[in-house]
Kinemage of the C-alpha trace (Angstrom):
@kinemage 1
@onewidth
@group {chain A} dominant
@subgroup {mainchain}
@vectorlist {calphas} color= white
{ca unk a 1} P -62.252 -30.105 -65.555
{ca unk a 2} L -60.609 -32.453 -68.055
{ca unk a 3} L -62.135 -30.528 -70.975
{ca unk a 4} L -60.463 -27.378 -69.722
{ca unk a 5} L -57.093 -29.085 -69.497
{ca unk a 6} L -57.272 -30.633 -72.967
{ca unk a 7} L -58.540 -27.526 -74.739
{ca unk a 8} L -56.559 -24.792 -73.057
{ca unk a 9} L -53.345 -25.349 -75.015
{ca unk a 10} L -52.523 -27.070 -78.330
{ca unk a 11} L -50.247 -30.075 -78.029
{ca unk a 12} L -48.478 -29.853 -81.375
{ca unk a 13} L -47.678 -33.562 -81.597
{ca unk a 14} L -51.228 -34.645 -82.448
{ca unk a 15} L -54.169 -32.775 -84.000
{ca unk a 16} L -56.506 -31.340 -81.382
{ca unk a 17} L -59.549 -33.311 -82.455
{ca unk a 18} L -57.479 -36.517 -82.423
{ca unk a 19} L -56.521 -36.049 -78.771
{ca unk a 20} L -60.118 -35.140 -77.886
{ca unk a 21} L -61.364 -38.228 -79.727
{ca unk a 22} L -58.927 -40.393 -77.742
{ca unk a 23} L -60.091 -38.908 -74.451
{ca unk a 24} L -63.804 -39.215 -75.205
{ca unk a 25} L -63.555 -42.760 -76.530
{ca unk a 26} L -61.489 -43.687 -73.477
{ca unk a 27} L -64.286 -42.474 -71.212
{ca unk a 28} L -66.788 -44.494 -73.221
{ca unk a 29} L -64.860 -47.797 -73.228
{ca unk a 30} L -64.231 -47.314 -69.505
{ca unk a 31} L -67.863 -46.845 -68.466
{ca unk a 32} L -70.281 -47.712 -71.267
{ca unk a 33} L -72.006 -51.041 -70.634
{ca unk a 34} L -74.326 -52.020 -73.499
{ca unk a 35} L -77.188 -54.298 -72.581
{ca unk a 36} L -76.929 -56.504 -75.675
{ca unk a 37} L -74.391 -59.186 -76.556
{ca unk a 38} L -72.802 -60.613 -79.683
{ca unk a 39} L -72.999 -58.892 -83.049
{ca unk a 40} L -75.642 -56.395 -81.944
{ca unk a 41} L -73.355 -55.242 -79.147
{ca unk a 42} L -70.754 -54.299 -81.775
{ca unk a 43} L -73.363 -52.587 -83.931
{ca unk a 44} L -74.371 -50.423 -80.956
{ca unk a 45} L -70.730 -49.444 -80.484
{ca unk a 46} L -70.533 -48.381 -84.135
{ca unk a 47} L -73.719 -46.315 -83.890
{ca unk a 48} L -72.331 -44.611 -80.824
{ca unk a 49} L -69.250 -43.460 -82.733
{ca unk a 50} L -71.367 -42.303 -85.671
{ca unk a 51} L -73.526 -40.226 -83.327
{ca unk a 52} L -70.413 -38.761 -81.717
{ca unk a 53} L -69.056 -37.629 -85.089
{ca unk a 54} L -72.379 -36.148 -86.161
{ca unk a 55} L -72.729 -34.248 -82.889
{ca unk a 56} L -69.268 -32.687 -83.316
{ca unk a 57} L -69.591 -32.185 -87.067
{ca unk a 58} L -66.572 -34.384 -87.675
{ca unk a 59} L -66.491 -35.607 -91.260
{ca unk a 60} L -67.208 -39.333 -91.251
{ca unk a 61} L -66.666 -40.549 -94.818
{ca unk a 62} L -67.111 -44.275 -94.167
{ca unk a 63} L -69.521 -46.035 -91.841
{ca unk a 64} L -69.858 -49.645 -90.782
{ca unk a 65} L -70.021 -51.951 -93.790
{ca unk a 66} L -68.353 -49.598 -96.239
{ca unk a 67} L -65.982 -51.272 -98.729
{ca unk a 68} L -63.800 -48.224 -99.432
{ca unk a 69} L -61.492 -46.070 -97.337
{ca unk a 70} L -62.349 -42.420 -97.936
{ca unk a 71} L -63.585 -43.484 -101.358
{ca unk a 72} L -60.397 -45.380 -102.259
{ca unk a 73} L -60.249 -49.037 -103.305
{ca unk a 74} L -57.836 -51.639 -101.977
{ca unk a 75} L -54.891 -52.587 -104.173
{ca unk a 76} L -55.695 -56.299 -103.806
{ca unk a 77} L -59.252 -55.905 -105.067
{ca unk a 78} L -60.623 -57.372 -101.834
{ca unk a 79} L -63.735 -55.615 -100.547
{ca unk a 80} L -62.598 -55.095 -96.974
{ca unk a 81} L -65.295 -53.794 -94.644
{ca unk a 82} L -64.619 -50.688 -92.564
{ca unk a 83} L -66.082 -49.668 -89.234
{ca unk a 84} L -65.438 -45.937 -89.621
{ca unk a 85} L -63.142 -43.444 -91.337
{ca unk a 86} L -62.780 -39.830 -90.202
{ca unk a 87} L -61.088 -37.343 -92.508
{ca unk a 88} L -59.957 -33.730 -92.536
{ca unk a 89} L -57.889 -31.886 -95.137
{ca unk a 90} L -54.713 -32.684 -93.192
{ca unk a 91} L -55.207 -36.309 -92.105
{ca unk a 92} L -57.415 -39.402 -92.068
{ca unk a 93} L -58.236 -41.737 -89.171
{ca unk a 94} L -59.092 -45.371 -89.902
{ca unk a 95} L -60.987 -46.876 -86.954
{ca unk a 96} L -61.649 -50.440 -85.866
{ca unk a 97} L -64.300 -50.937 -83.161
{ca unk a 98} L -64.391 -54.052 -81.002
{ca unk a 99} L -66.680 -54.121 -77.970
{ca unk a 100} L -66.139 -57.777 -77.145
{ca unk a 101} L -66.659 -59.770 -73.968
{ca unk a 102} L -63.234 -61.383 -74.509
{ca unk a 103} L -59.797 -60.038 -75.507
{ca unk a 104} L -59.185 -59.147 -79.147
{ca unk a 105} L -57.881 -62.087 -81.165
{ca unk a 106} L -54.585 -62.037 -83.032
{ca unk a 107} L -56.251 -62.402 -86.430
{ca unk a 108} L -58.543 -59.411 -85.914
{ca unk a 109} L -55.581 -57.161 -85.200
{ca unk a 110} L -53.589 -58.541 -88.136
{ca unk a 111} L -56.500 -58.030 -90.523
{ca unk a 112} L -57.068 -54.438 -89.392
{ca unk a 113} L -53.411 -53.599 -89.902
{ca unk a 114} L -53.274 -55.218 -93.338
{ca unk a 115} L -56.448 -53.476 -94.517
{ca unk a 116} L -54.839 -50.081 -94.009
{ca unk a 117} L -51.756 -51.103 -95.992
{ca unk a 118} L -53.891 -52.532 -98.782
{ca unk a 119} L -55.840 -49.294 -99.199
{ca unk a 120} L -52.694 -47.207 -98.956
{ca unk a 121} L -51.161 -49.106 -101.876
{ca unk a 122} L -54.344 -48.840 -103.932
{ca unk a 123} L -55.130 -45.208 -103.197
{ca unk a 124} L -54.556 -42.045 -105.172
{ca unk a 125} L -51.430 -39.935 -104.755
{ca unk a 126} L -53.363 -37.489 -102.567
{ca unk a 127} L -54.601 -40.325 -100.362
{ca unk a 128} L -51.125 -41.839 -100.012
{ca unk a 129} L -49.539 -38.528 -99.020
{ca unk a 130} L -52.140 -37.518 -96.453
{ca unk a 131} L -51.212 -38.897 -92.986
{ca unk a 132} L -53.269 -41.986 -92.198
{ca unk a 133} L -53.661 -42.746 -88.509
{ca unk a 134} L -55.161 -46.009 -87.275
{ca unk a 135} L -57.184 -46.231 -84.072
{ca unk a 136} L -58.424 -49.381 -82.352
{ca unk a 137} L -61.329 -48.915 -79.919
{ca unk a 138} L -61.643 -51.937 -77.645
{ca unk a 139} L -64.213 -52.493 -74.929
{ca unk a 140} L -61.930 -55.133 -73.421
{ca unk a 141} L -58.346 -54.810 -72.196
{ca unk a 142} L -55.883 -56.075 -74.816
{ca unk a 143} L -53.448 -58.886 -74.181
{ca unk a 144} L -49.779 -57.777 -73.957
{ca unk a 145} L -48.938 -59.238 -77.378
{ca unk a 146} L -51.739 -57.295 -79.076
{ca unk a 147} L -50.687 -54.071 -77.356
{ca unk a 148} L -47.087 -54.614 -78.458
{ca unk a 149} L -48.137 -55.323 -82.055
{ca unk a 150} L -50.201 -52.134 -82.172
{ca unk a 151} L -47.229 -50.168 -80.867
{ca unk a 152} L -44.945 -51.672 -83.526
{ca unk a 153} L -47.307 -50.492 -86.271
{ca unk a 154} L -48.141 -47.069 -84.834
{ca unk a 155} L -51.773 -47.996 -84.098
{ca unk a 156} L -53.440 -45.912 -81.381
{ca unk a 157} L -55.161 -48.229 -78.895
{ca unk a 158} L -58.073 -47.059 -76.766
{ca unk a 159} L -58.846 -49.655 -74.091
{ca unk a 160} L -60.159 -49.635 -70.518
{ca unk a 161} L -57.751 -48.908 -67.658
{ca unk a 162} L -54.820 -47.738 -69.835
{ca unk a 163} L -54.555 -43.976 -70.357
{ca unk a 164} L -54.269 -43.480 -74.161
{ca unk a 165} L -50.801 -42.446 -75.264
{ca unk a 166} L -51.882 -39.222 -77.072
{ca unk a 167} L -53.742 -38.069 -73.933
{ca unk a 168} L -50.711 -38.901 -71.806
{ca unk a 169} L -48.479 -36.949 -74.202
{ca unk a 170} L -50.770 -33.940 -73.876
{ca unk a 171} L -50.835 -34.059 -70.095
{ca unk a 172} L -47.040 -34.136 -69.882
{ca unk a 173} L -46.844 -31.156 -72.225
{ca unk a 174} L -49.487 -28.882 -70.691
{ca unk a 175} L -47.891 -28.078 -67.364
{ca unk a 176} L -49.485 -30.776 -65.240
{ca unk a 177} L -47.337 -32.465 -62.619
{ca unk a 178} L -47.685 -36.210 -62.134
{ca unk a 179} L -47.506 -37.959 -58.834
{ca unk a 180} L -44.141 -39.473 -58.022
{ca unk a 181} L -43.288 -42.777 -59.689
{ca unk a 182} L -40.867 -45.501 -58.675
{ca unk a 183} L -39.135 -45.336 -62.079
{ca unk a 184} L -38.087 -41.724 -62.857
{ca unk a 185} L -38.550 -40.868 -66.535
{ca unk a 186} L -36.907 -38.510 -68.967
{ca unk a 187} L -40.081 -36.711 -70.034
{ca unk a 188} L -38.657 -35.447 -73.328
{ca unk a 189} L -37.560 -38.977 -74.276
{ca unk a 190} L -40.942 -40.368 -73.243
{ca unk a 191} L -42.838 -37.824 -75.357
{ca unk a 192} L -40.661 -38.679 -78.348
{ca unk a 193} L -41.365 -42.370 -77.780
{ca unk a 194} L -45.113 -41.676 -77.724
{ca unk a 195} L -44.893 -39.800 -81.038
{ca unk a 196} L -43.278 -42.891 -82.547
{ca unk a 197} L -45.687 -45.334 -80.900
{ca unk a 198} L -48.712 -43.488 -82.354
{ca unk a 199} L -48.025 -42.195 -85.843
{ca unk a 200} L -49.331 -42.230 -89.426
{ca unk a 201} L -48.778 -45.548 -91.144
{ca unk a 202} L -46.651 -43.794 -93.786
{ca unk a 203} L -44.108 -42.824 -91.119
{ca unk a 204} L -43.996 -46.347 -89.741
{ca unk a 205} L -43.447 -47.817 -93.199
{ca unk a 206} L -40.575 -45.361 -93.665
{ca unk a 207} L -38.989 -46.589 -90.434
{ca unk a 208} L -39.339 -50.208 -91.523
{ca unk a 209} L -37.653 -49.352 -94.833
{ca unk a 210} L -34.750 -47.737 -92.986
{ca unk a 211} L -34.406 -50.864 -90.845
{ca unk a 212} L -34.565 -53.384 -93.684
{ca unk a 213} L -32.583 -51.460 -96.310
{ca unk a 214} L -30.790 -48.632 -94.534
{ca unk a 215} L -29.234 -50.544 -91.682
{ca unk a 216} L -31.126 -48.878 -88.815
{ca unk a 217} L -31.748 -51.046 -85.782
{ca unk a 218} L -35.282 -52.130 -84.841
{ca unk a 219} L -36.721 -51.086 -81.507
{ca unk a 220} L -35.552 -53.491 -78.827
{ca unk a 221} L -38.002 -55.477 -76.725
{ca unk a 222} L -36.612 -53.696 -73.669
{ca unk a 223} L -37.452 -50.294 -75.173
{ca unk a 224} L -40.944 -51.456 -76.146
{ca unk a 225} L -41.491 -52.725 -72.615
{ca unk a 226} L -40.312 -49.368 -71.265
{ca unk a 227} L -42.819 -47.487 -73.423
{ca unk a 228} L -45.757 -49.741 -72.590
{ca unk a 229} L -45.079 -50.797 -69.011
{ca unk a 230} L -43.264 -47.789 -67.594
{ca unk a 231} L -44.345 -44.811 -69.707
{ca unk a 232} L -47.945 -45.790 -70.425
{ca unk a 233} L -48.734 -47.979 -67.431
{ca unk a 234} L -46.823 -46.471 -64.503
{ca unk a 235} L -46.444 -42.919 -65.745
{ca unk a 236} L -50.012 -42.957 -67.076
{ca unk a 237} L -51.322 -44.092 -63.698
{ca unk a 238} L -49.377 -41.269 -62.028
{ca unk a 239} L -51.068 -38.676 -64.240
{ca unk a 240} L -54.417 -40.380 -63.747
{ca unk a 241} L -54.001 -40.012 -59.974
{ca unk a 242} L -52.972 -36.376 -60.438
{ca unk a 243} L -56.239 -35.776 -62.292
{ca unk a 244} L -58.065 -37.587 -59.497
{ca unk a 245} L -56.488 -35.208 -57.003
{ca unk a 246} L -57.737 -32.199 -58.990
{ca unk a 247} L -61.263 -33.527 -59.472
{ca unk a 248} L -61.960 -35.504 -56.335
{ca unk a 249} L -61.539 -38.732 -58.282
{ca unk a 250} L -64.360 -38.087 -60.756
{ca unk a 251} L -62.708 -36.536 -63.836
{ca unk a 252} L -63.261 -39.500 -66.176
{ca unk a 253} L -66.697 -40.343 -64.855
{ca unk a 254} L -67.709 -36.697 -65.266
{ca unk a 255} L -66.480 -36.765 -68.858
{ca unk a 256} L -68.527 -39.888 -69.530
{ca unk a 257} L -71.621 -38.385 -67.879
{ca unk a 258} L -71.298 -35.346 -70.144
{ca unk a 259} L -71.031 -37.591 -73.208
{ca unk a 260} L -73.962 -39.690 -72.029
{ca unk a 261} L -76.073 -36.529 -71.787
{ca unk a 262} L -74.880 -35.021 -75.079
{ca unk a 263} L -75.211 -38.201 -77.132
{ca unk a 264} L -78.065 -39.942 -75.278
{ca unk a 265} L -75.909 -43.058 -75.001
{ca unk a 266} L -78.658 -45.056 -73.320
{ca unk a 267} L -80.752 -44.586 -76.454
{ca unk a 268} L -78.088 -45.691 -78.958
C-alpha cells in the first residue's frame, strides 16, 4: 500500500529515490533488531545498506571505511572515514549510520557535519556544484538538541518513531488527508519549511552567508520548534494514523516485511 502511494506521483521537492530511501530506511530502523552489540552491530547496519543499494542498482561509490567522498579528498588532508556515499548525475547523498543502544552523542553529529564541509571545500568544481545531501540513519531516537542541530544544517534524520520529513512532505503533496490535529497548519508553509530543513549543504551554506553578511535573520527557536514539534511530530503522527486507517495499522510493518524478504535481512 505505501509503495503505491510513494510511487504513484512524483513529489518534485526531492528526488524519487531519495524519498524511497527515506521510507525504506525508516522501516528498517523502526523494526530491525540485530542480534549483535557494539562495533559488530554497526557493521551489520552498514552491510544492510550496501545490500539495499546493490539490490536496487543504486550507485554506491563509497562503502564503510572509505577515505574519500565520491573520489574526492578533504581540504584539510584528514582521512575521514565514510559509512556510505550514494551518487547520481544530479546529486550525491553522504550517509552516516549509527545503530547504537544509546542516543547519538554531540561529537558524532558534529564530526559528520564537518566531514561534509571539509570534502566540499576540497572537491572539484563538478563535485562542489552537484547538490550534496546528508542523511543520518539512527537506530535510536535522537535527543532534541541533536535533532535541532541536524535541522539547522539541512541534514535528513531517519530515526525510529519520527516520520522522516521528506516522506511527510510527499504525503502532504500526493492528495492524502491527515487526521485532524490540535494545531491547524498552513500546509504550503509547512512544505516550504521541510524543503529548508532537508536540503543540499550548498543551499544551507548560502543561507548562512546571507545571515552573516547580507543581514538576513536566522531562523528563530520558535520556528524551529514549530517545524520539529508541530509539523514533524504532531502533523507526522496525523499522517501516520491516516496510513494506519488505510492499511489496518500495518503499512510500515508490511514495508519492513517486504524489505526483509527482498534483502534477507536476517542473513546480513
